[in-house]
N, C-alpha and C positions, 0 to 999 in steps of 0.2 A: 472297317476300316482294319491296317494293319496295327499290330500293336507295336507302342511306339516304347522303350525303357525311357522309363525320367533322367533326364540329366542330376548330377549330384549338386551342382549348383542349386537349379528348381525344388528338388530335394529340401535344400538349407532355409528355400525361402517360405517352405509350408511349417516343416519345422520353429523360424522364427518365428513366426505372424500365431503357432499354437500356443508359445514361451509367452510372448505379448499381449495375447489370450490372457494366459494367466496372471497376468498382472497388472490386471484393468483395475483402474482405481476409480471410487467415483465421491468429487467431488461437486456436494450442490447439485446432486442430478446430471452432472455433464461426465460423460463417462469419458478416457482418452486413452490410445492404444499407443506403441512405438513398433513401427516394422522395418523390414529396409526401404520398403518406398515411401516411410513416413511416420508422421501424426496423425493420426485419424479420429475424430469429434463423431461418437458412433451415437445412433441416437439410443434416446432414455424411452421408458413404457410412459414418461410423464409427458416429457417434455416433445415425444414426437421430434425427434431431433432441431437441433437450432441452429439460430447465426449470429454470433459474434460480432456488438457493436460496440463503441467507447463512447461514455457519454460523458460532458463536462458538468459537475455541480453549477450553479448560479443560486440557489438558495436554499431552506430547509423550506419541505412541502409544511400541511398540514395530516401529520401524523405521524407515532413513533419511528424513525429510521425513515424516512420518506425525505426523497429530495427532490425539487425542480430539476430539473437536465436539458441542455443543447445535445445532439449530436452534434459528435465529431469526425474530422477525414483528417488524413495526414493533409501535409505542406508538404509539397512538391518543393518549393523555394529552400525550407530551409533545409528540408531531408541530409544534404550532407555538410552541414554546417557543424563549425569548430565553436560557435561563439556563444552557447548557449542558451540560444533558440528556442521556443517550442519545435515543437513537432507536429502540431494538432493546430488544428482551426478548428470555429465552425461552422458543419453543415449546410446547418438554416437555425435562424432561433425561434422554434418550435422547442415550446416546452411542453418537456416527456418526465410523469412522474417516476422517479423508481428509486425499490424498493435496495438500502444497505443490505445485503444478507449475514453482513457482521452485525447485524444489527436487529438480525427477523425476533429476540426473543429477551426484550430488554430491562429494563431495570421501573419497578414503580415511580421514581422520581428519575426524570428522563436527560436526558443531557444530549446532545447532535454530537458524534464522533468525527464528520466531516465538515470542511470551512471550501468555501467560494475557490471554483479553477481547481481542487480534485475531480481525479478524475476514477469511474470505472468500468469492469468491463463486459457489458450489458449482455442482457435476452430474456427473449418473452416466456411468461410462464404462465399455467390457467391456474386460476381459485376455483375453490369448492364449486361456482354459480356457471362458469362456462367462461369466466372472466379473462382475453389474456393478459398476465400485468408484467411488465417491465421489473427487472432482480438483477445486482451485480454486484463485483466484488472489488471495493478499491484497489487501485495498481499505484497511486500515489505515496508519499510519503506523511500523510496527516493521517494516516491510521494507527502511528505507533510505532516503525522499522526505527533501530535504531541506527546516528551516524555518527561518523566522529565530530568536532569542534575544539578549535585552538584559541586559547584566550585571547584578546588585545592586547589586555592590559592587564597591569595585578589589582587581585581586586578591592573597590572599593569601600562605601558604606552604604549599600545596599545589596538588595537580595536577589539580584538578576545584574549582570555581567555580560559583554559583548564580547563574540568570539567569531573566529574565520569557522565557516565550515568546512569540513573535509582539508583543508587544506592553511598550513600553521602563514601567514600574513598574506596570503593572497587570495585564499577565499573570497565565498558572499559572506559579506556580517551579517548575523543576527544575536539578537538578545534571547538569549537564556535565562528562564526562570531558576532559582534553587531554593530546594525545601531545609527550612532550618532548624534544627530542634532545637528548642528551646527559648526562637525567635533569636532579636540582634541581625549584625548586619555579616557578610561574605569578608570583610578583612579584618572581625572577631573571631575567623571562623578555625576551625580544622578537618578538614583541608585547609591549610592557606593555598588561595590561587594568586601563579602569577602567570606573567607575559611568557604564552609558549605553553601549557602547558596543556595540555591533552584532558577532555575530558568528553564521554556521552553521553547524546541528545536525542531526545526524539519529541517529534511535532504533534501536538495530540488538538482537533480542533484548529489549528492555526496557527497554535503557540509553543515557542519552545521553553524544552524542560528539563532540566537535568537529571539524571539518571542516578545520580549519586545524592546520597544525606546527607550534607554538613553539621556539624555540633559546635556548637557556642566555648563545651565545656572541655577543658583536655582530660584525658586517663593519663593518671599518672601514680606510678610507688614512691611515696616520698618517705627516709628517714628521719 
């Protein structure tokens, strides 16, 4: 066949492909690249190519970092919902044990980091005996993502405070646990939390915590 000079657009596509491959990153065995044609999930040496599925935690399983989960599917009815409804529902109720990869090498005294209803993006991975196991990465806030919260009222005689999540006065109400140096209650601390004050919170194992520490002693220079 006659030689056809490639178009500039074709050359640009090839260049972009090469550049994207140079930036391929490996995260937990999954390789991905971005090209003008989209995002590619590349075959890995161990995983031999993967299919990603979403699973929802039902309970902790026997073994550190392991969770009993149900496979999920998208809820078409709630797809365009703007009222805070869940976008997923159970595909079925067959229990699948999944390893949370963020807990693959836990401390000797193990504490589960996920709670019921947390979700993971999961795929199968072989063990050293050739068994296919399910592993996953959490996609819920219960693995420590920071969020904004606004105090619903002034601090009281307690170590917890009720806050609105994300939006002052209209957000979802949550109870935030606060760490107080020296003991005592929030109404005797610095900083003294007031109605509408912003604090940064994180959710660990289904419990909300303030990322800010509080102190019952006020440091000052006295003359």
